[in-house]
N, C-alpha and C positions, 0 to 999 in steps of 0.2 A: 930207557923205556921206548917202546914202539907200539905200533898197532898191528893186528893181524895174528894169524896162527903161528905156532912155533916153527922155526926153520932149522930142524935138526938134520944131521947127516943121516943118510939112509941106514947105516949100520947101527945108529943109536936107537932105532925103532925096535930092534931085537932085544934091547936091555929091559930088565924088569923094573923100570922106574916110571914114575908118573911124569907126563909132560902136558902142558895145557896153558891156559891163560887165566890170570887173576885180574879181573876188571877193578880199576880204582876210580874213585870219584873225588872231586874237589867240591866241598860243601861250605858255603859261607855260614859263619856263626853269627851270634849276636854282636852288634857294634860295640866297641869299647872306646870311649872318648879318652883323649890325651888328658892326663891329670892336670894340665895347666889351663884347660878350656873351662871357662866359667860355667857353673851348673845351670845358669839361665839360658845357655845356648843349647837348643835341642838338636838331636841327630836329624840331619836333612832327610826329607821324605825319600829322596833317591837312594840314600843309604839304607833306610828302613825297609824299602821295598825291593832291594837288590835280589835278583835271581840270575841264574846262569841257564 
């Protein structure tokens, strides 16, 4: 993976094919506790409020 526009050879631009960028995101989901952590221990606030 990389950032920026495609870096095709000049001759490739004459071909009838699509070129472009597909942006991807990394999104944090809901926290899942280890099965061995006692249920009386809550998810830390820092983990609950995690954002990028």
